[in-house]
C-alpha positions as CSV (number, residue, x, y, z in Angstrom):
1,M,43.7,56.7,113.6
2,E,47.3,57.4,114.0
3,T,49.0,59.2,110.9
4,L,52.7,58.4,110.4
5,A,55.2,61.0,109.6
6,P,56.9,60.4,106.2
7,I,60.3,59.2,108.0
8,H,58.6,56.4,109.2
9,F,57.4,54.7,106.0
10,C,59.4,56.8,103.3
11,P,63.1,55.6,102.8
12,A,63.9,59.1,101.2
13,A,62.3,61.1,103.7
14,A,64.0,59.2,106.7
15,I,67.4,59.6,104.8
16,A,66.9,63.3,104.2
17,S,66.0,63.6,108.1
18,E,69.2,62.0,109.0
19,I,71.3,64.3,106.4
20,G,69.5,67.3,108.3
21,R,70.6,66.1,111.9
22,L,74.2,65.5,110.5
23,E,74.1,69.0,108.9
24,L,73.0,70.5,112.3
25,L,75.8,68.8,114.3
26,I,78.5,69.8,111.6
27,E,77.2,73.3,112.1
28,I,77.4,73.1,115.9
29,A,80.9,71.4,115.6
30,G,82.1,74.4,113.5
31,K,80.9,76.8,115.9
32,L,82.6,75.0,118.7
33,T,85.7,75.0,116.8
34,D,85.6,78.6,116.3
35,L,85.0,79.2,120.1
36,A,88.0,76.7,121.0
37,A,90.4,78.4,118.5
38,R,90.2,81.6,120.7
39,S,91.8,79.8,123.6
40,A,95.5,78.9,123.4
41,D,95.1,75.9,125.7
42,C,92.5,74.2,123.5
43,A,94.7,72.4,121.0
44,P,93.6,69.0,121.9
45,L,89.9,70.0,121.7
46,L,90.6,71.5,118.2
47,R,92.0,68.3,117.1
48,G,89.3,66.3,118.4
49,L,86.5,68.6,117.1
50,E,88.2,68.6,113.7
51,A,88.3,64.8,113.7
52,I,84.4,65.0,114.7
53,S,83.6,67.4,111.9
54,E,85.4,65.2,109.3
55,D,83.6,62.0,110.5
56,L,80.2,64.0,110.3
57,L,81.1,65.4,106.7
58,M,81.8,62.0,105.6
59,A,78.5,60.5,107.1
60,A,76.5,63.2,105.5
61,E,78.1,62.6,102.0
62,E,77.5,58.9,102.7
63,A,73.8,59.6,103.4
64,R,73.5,61.8,100.3
65,G,74.6,58.8,98.2
66,R,72.0,56.6,100.0
67,L,69.4,59.2,99.1
68,A,70.2,59.0,95.5
69,E,69.4,55.3,95.5
70,A,66.3,55.5,97.9
71,E,62.9,55.3,96.4
72,A,60.6,58.1,97.3
73,V,57.2,56.8,98.6
74,S,56.0,60.1,99.8
75,S,55.8,63.6,98.6
76,A,58.2,64.8,101.3
77,G,60.7,62.0,100.0
78,A,60.3,63.2,96.7
79,I,61.1,67.1,97.5
80,A,63.8,66.0,99.7
81,Q,65.3,64.3,96.5
82,L,64.7,67.4,94.2
83,L,66.4,69.7,97.1
84,A,69.3,67.5,97.3
85,A,69.4,67.4,93.4
86,L,69.6,71.1,93.5
87,R,72.2,71.2,96.0
88,D,74.3,68.8,93.9
89,E,73.7,70.6,90.6
90,R,75.3,73.8,92.3
91,A,78.3,72.0,93.1
92,Q,79.8,72.0,89.7
93,D,81.1,68.6,90.0
94,E,80.7,65.8,87.4
95,D,79.8,63.0,90.2
96,F,77.6,65.3,91.9
97,R,75.5,66.2,88.9
98,R,75.4,62.4,87.9
99,R,73.8,61.8,91.4
100,S,71.7,65.1,90.9
101,G,70.2,63.1,87.8
102,M,69.5,60.1,89.9
103,L,67.7,62.1,92.6
104,V,65.6,63.8,90.1
105,A,64.8,60.4,88.4
106,H,63.7,58.9,91.7
107,A,61.6,61.9,92.7
108,M,60.0,62.1,89.1
109,R,59.0,58.2,89.3
110,F,57.3,59.0,92.5
111,A,55.3,62.0,91.1
112,S,54.5,59.8,88.0
113,A,53.2,57.0,90.1
114,A,51.4,59.3,92.5
115,Q,49.8,61.2,89.4
116,V,51.2,64.5,90.8
117,L,52.1,65.1,87.3
118,D,51.1,63.5,84.1
119,R,53.6,61.0,82.5
120,A,54.7,63.1,79.7
121,T,55.7,66.1,82.1
122,S,57.4,63.7,84.3
123,Q,59.7,62.3,81.8
124,R,60.1,65.6,80.2
125,L,61.3,66.8,83.7
126,S,63.4,63.9,84.3
127,Q,65.3,64.4,81.3
128,M,66.5,67.9,81.9
129,R,69.1,69.4,83.8
130,V,68.1,70.4,87.3
131,A,69.2,74.0,86.6
132,E,66.4,74.3,84.0
133,M,63.9,72.8,86.4
134,P,62.1,75.9,88.4
135,E,61.3,77.7,85.2
136,R,60.2,74.7,83.4
137,V,58.0,73.2,86.5
138,A,56.3,76.7,86.7
139,L,55.2,76.4,82.9
140,A,53.9,73.0,83.2
141,A,51.9,73.8,86.4
142,S,50.1,76.6,84.6
């Protein structure tokens, strides 16, 4: 019997995988930009790399928006959403915080439906700020 990876059946996991690939490409483009900046005759290459980096950053941000809308149907997808929520919470931006709340809500819906957490714990977690979560999750699990 063949077991499918979560990216094959879970929209949230697939989008998280896409974000990971985009972030890797952004990192590679950054390293190439650093190398090209050391050479005086690489101005056209630098402009091209900057344009590519900008496109990759916009694609990653668009994918993060899709992740906030996606349903998690696997633990991998729910975990990806919680990790993305932590990232957004750290950004100290109101729009990112709103998206963080959406990510947590989707992840908690999965956790509740999969009976990973009881319904009351899922509801309490989905109503708190992400910054408070690690401490509260540890208490709920004990």
